[in-house]
C-alpha distance (Angstrom), angle and dihedral (degrees) to the residues before:
residue distance angle dihedral
M1 . . .
R2 3.80 . .
T3 3.80 90.0 .
I4 3.79 91.6 54.1
L5 3.80 92.7 46.9
A6 3.80 92.1 47.4
G7 3.80 90.1 48.7
L8 3.79 92.3 51.3
L9 3.79 91.9 48.7
L10 3.80 91.3 48.6
F11 3.82 91.5 47.9
G12 3.81 90.6 50.3
A13 3.79 91.8 50.7
V14 3.80 93.2 47.2
S15 3.81 95.8 44.5
A16 3.81 95.2 47.0
V17 3.79 112.4 109.2
P18 3.80 111.8 -123.9
P19 3.81 117.8 -126.4
A20 3.79 117.0 -92.1
T21 3.79 134.3 -170.2
F22 3.81 120.5 -112.1
R23 3.81 125.9 -173.5
G24 3.77 125.8 -161.4
V25 3.79 147.0 94.7
I26 3.79 125.9 -59.2
I27 3.80 107.5 -123.3
D28 3.78 135.0 161.8
A29 3.80 127.1 -109.9
E30 3.81 92.3 -122.5
C31 3.83 94.3 61.1
V32 3.80 98.7 32.7
R33 3.81 95.2 109.5
G34 3.78 104.6 25.1
G35 3.76 99.9 36.6
H36 3.75 124.6 -134.2
A37 3.80 94.2 -71.6
A38 3.82 90.5 72.7
M39 3.79 95.1 47.5
R40 3.82 102.0 28.8
M41 3.79 98.2 179.2
G42 3.81 91.2 165.1
P43 3.81 141.5 11.0
T44 3.83 93.1 -93.6
D45 3.79 134.2 40.2
A46 3.82 89.3 -114.6
E47 3.80 93.0 53.1
C48 3.80 90.4 45.1
A49 3.81 91.9 53.0
Q50 3.81 92.0 47.0
A51 3.82 91.5 47.9
C52 3.80 92.2 49.2
V53 3.80 90.8 52.2
L54 3.79 92.0 46.7
S55 3.82 100.6 38.7
H56 3.80 103.6 29.1
D57 3.80 100.0 35.8
S58 3.80 88.0 -116.9
T59 3.81 123.9 155.9
Y60 3.79 134.8 -129.5
L61 3.80 116.6 -107.2
L62 3.78 136.6 -177.2
E63 3.81 115.0 -124.3
D64 3.81 117.0 -168.3
G65 3.80 100.1 179.0
A66 3.79 95.1 -95.6
N67 3.81 102.9 38.2
V68 3.77 140.5 32.9
Y69 3.80 118.1 -146.7
R70 3.77 131.3 -166.6
L71 3.80 115.1 -128.4
S72 3.80 121.2 -137.2
D73 3.82 91.1 -151.7
Q74 3.79 112.5 63.7
K75 3.83 97.4 175.0
A76 3.82 101.1 59.1
P77 3.84 96.4 52.1
E78 3.82 93.0 57.8
K79 3.80 94.1 81.2
F80 3.81 90.3 46.9
A81 3.83 97.7 50.6
A82 3.83 111.2 149.9
Q83 3.82 91.5 2.3
R84 3.80 131.2 118.4
V85 3.79 108.0 -108.5
I86 3.77 144.9 173.1
V87 3.79 114.2 -127.2
V88 3.78 120.8 -166.0
G89 3.77 115.9 -161.8
S90 3.77 148.2 99.1
L91 3.80 119.5 -72.9
D92 3.78 120.9 -137.7
E93 3.81 99.0 -152.0
K94 3.79 92.8 -162.7
T95 3.80 95.9 57.7
K96 3.83 97.3 24.1
T97 3.81 87.5 -127.7
I98 3.79 123.8 143.9
Q99 3.80 114.1 -146.1
V100 3.79 93.9 -140.3
E101 3.80 120.1 -134.4
S102 3.81 95.9 166.6
I103 3.80 143.7 -10.5
T104 3.78 122.9 -156.9
A105 3.79 133.4 171.7
E106 3.79 113.2 -99.2
K107 3.80 110.9 -118.7
């Protein structure tokens, strides 16, 4: 039994994806293709993104110019809407979702 438990723990440690750093802009899923000009839910891109999440049940995403990633944490991105950020977390390649550990404004 100990051998099986040790094997499972070792497999979990080996198969865990290490955290990585991602840079990009926090956007919302509603405006990802058309941009905020088409939707214009507020006077700024940040207010538009926040309104889309609140009013249209949209979600915050990270867009890096080439890729768009889902974010597991939907509370932290709110204060960074339409801003360039650094996200630290583990990427699930299959779902293109970052398991967010932290989000900070890019300086």
